[in-house]
Phi, psi and omega in degrees: 000315179296320179298320182294316178299315178300315183296314179293329180290323187264352184275108184291330181291324180290321177293327180287330178289327178295312188285338182279356181292158183293123177055032187290329183258015181267124174257131183232151177265224182296129182240125178286158175285141181305138184277043182230164175217154176264175180298323188285332176295318177294315182299307184299308184301321182285314183298317180296318173301310180301320178298314178299319183285346182245353185242302186290342186278343189283126173241085187278165186284172182293126181288169178290160187299323185263015177285123179282167180294324176297322176298321179291324180294317178298317178298318182290325179295316181302317182291331176294317177296323178295323179288340175281314185280330177212072181299336179291332179293318177301315183296327178295318177297314186298310179294328175294321176295323180291320182290326175291323176296318179297322171294325181295315180298318178292321181294317182290324182294330175294336176271356182091013184255082184286345183282348183281120184244174178301323178298315177301316182293322173297316177299322181286319183286347177261015177085026179287339182245133180242130178261136179243117172238167181290329189252018179212150174297146177305141179207150181284152182234134177276185184291324186291319181293320180293319180302315180299315180296326180286316186291330179269012174062022174281333181218149170278163174296129181306130187272080169217130187278166179292330179287325179294321176296317180301320181296325176291337178290140178254044183297127185269096179295325182293314181300318174295323179293316176299321179295316180294320183294315185288319181289328177295313178299320179294315181297317180303316181301315182295319176290325177293324181290321174296321178293328179263007178057044174263139184286150178266163169258157178294331179292320174296322179296319176292325173293320176301327175296318175300316177295327181295323180284333184291324185298312174295327178296319176296318187293314184284337177258020182297324182263003181275123179305154183243137174050050173278117184260337189236110178288165174267139185261133170248116179268121179249154181254019176243161178273136176292331178295323176297322179293321182289324179295312182288346178285349174075219188295328181298334177249022187288324181280145180301144181279159180257327180237312175222158181294354176257025177300332185290341176278311178198117181282148177259018191277141169282130191283316191286310187296313184291312184299315187284306186295327172302323180299327177267008172089008180263128182281101182248006176287180182289138178282342182229134181224133000292159184299135174282343183207158176276134182288152183278344184265024174286129178243087178304159184294138184239133179205170178070221182295328177292329178290319178294317179295318177300316176302315184287326179295309184294318178293322177283335171299313181294327179290337184304323184289336171287354170301325180283020182302318181256019176293162178272121181248164177294328179222161180289329178299317179299321179298313179288327173297317180297315180298313185293323183292321180297313180296317183297314183300318182288318180289324181291325179295310174304314178293325178298321179300310186294315179293319181298317180291324177299312178305305188298313177294327182289314181291331179271356177081015182295330178293313177300321179300317179294321179294323178289328180291330184279328185280329180263144173296164185298317189292315182294325183289327172292326176292319179297314181298316179300317180295324182290322179294321178295319177300313181298322180291328182282329183268326192265341182291120182261160179284144182292143182239120179078185183273344182083003177271153181252149172253158189224138181235353178205173187285348180273355179291157182257136185257176186281147174230326187238115178288160180301139181283158184303318179294353181256029184299130184299137181244163180297146182288130176246105184286144179247123182295113176255355184071014178228143178283167179302317177297319183290325177296318187280334186246005182292165175221130181240138175251163189244139176258133179236133177307137179305325187291325179297316179297323180291311177300310187291325176293324177294318182291318183290326175299305174302321178298316184291323178297307183299321182291319181299317181291324178295323177292324183281325187288328187292341179263324177296333182290344178287349182280348183208099177236151173299155186298328180291346180291337181273354180275144177266163177289132173268096187293335180296336179290342181276351181252140183297133178204165185265000000 
């Protein structure tokens, strides 16, 4: 070793080679990172953000008892793809579930059950409670159905606290933290590029749209449990056939998914109604349902509906920001503009058609006409009379004592005893024309007017084509970008300095 050091020290040729290297004798201090980025940096940053916005944000319903882990992973992957191809649809489901949960909390509080929280409502609507009766296979019940059973004194309010539900949740705090940090950093980068007049890429614009849809999804699903695999069981001492008979005309039709469909259906509207019209069986293959479907879209009204309208329209309008972006060819630029406008127009048309269908089927047009024809006082008297008549016809006789029995620690226990006014009365059967077997095993299909199917199919087809092109173009656009797109934000320029 010593001889090698002496040789290197005394060898003039070696010293000459060292001194002749580029900038070998230049001494530098603190050096900033070059203010440039490569294509792989843009691609990785956007793909990682999209993955976090479409995977970690998902809070799916409780799976069926026989669902394997692989089945659950595939189901979550399908919903991640839905979040990629149509993030506004995911936001619609989320806000719909939030609206249903809020209505549930209000309804339970009106019964004096203040312990029922948003977490309880989400837990029920995701299939967290399974009803067990002697004459029917176990099936999940949502919050509206539980409220009806409690109101009719057939069941007490489930005895499970908010902390116990939270304990069932397997929320990944680390994953959520990474998602929040990454999305915040991405938004700051976009703001910085706008402030310094640096060009965007179409991929960054598309990613910004995903981030925009992720924020309300996180907020409205904040109290929904994550990855709950085992539901709470509610054992009832009444027969389901007796409940359906005594429910009268409301439960006269055969059910489609669970025997309590007459209270609140868990059905996805578009896939089942449209595909059934064309003779394709998209309904549940097993009845009663072993789990609540994730594609249920509860009714949205009021402030939630207005908020959802602005979110979906703003998401569609984001793509038109790229109107003057630099594209590889003029054809791609015109296609991007056409796809952005089609996306925006299809979203607006969908809202118009959907609201028309909803108002028509619910009789809102007739209701509005009656409000115009009748004076306000007369109209209130009519509404009051209808409520009295509905309460008299639809209120069923209480069956059993409403107490639950338990066989395991997973069962739900009683928390509220039956009220004095809910004293059990003799059963008074209401003739429905159906036997108990027909009531419990029936299947009902829905008819949809052909014009609605034609309009909705046309709108969704145009939306799908526009959405597909936008997804393809955000990646094709990386092959030819303006030079300024590779410059990074100079954050030091935002701070006062000399």
